[in-house]
C-alpha angles and dihedrals in degrees: 000000000000115000139151087261096058117094126199124212126176115211113195107215127194126205105033113134108162149016092278089058090051091050093050094050093043092050093050094046093047088056091062111103111254097023111127101171141011126196123183127200101198115218099179111222093004139067113306119204111226115195113210121192117199133183092212136024111289122196114245088228091063091053091047091049091051092052090046090051088055089055101254138110128245112227093185147330123232129190 
């Protein structure tokens, strides 16, 4: 799965508290063009790091919009 073409971005998401939250954020991020995998480390009540793997550059704004669409807030984006 790992190749020179894959890019990793960590989106720090606030407000997730349960598995349903994880599913909602994962579903919205997976719908973004170029996203090949999403992995969430749930920190209930805190900031949860969400690792997003893409096969092409993806604009941070698209990732932020996907999290917003799921009903959560982005605390930061790290590359």
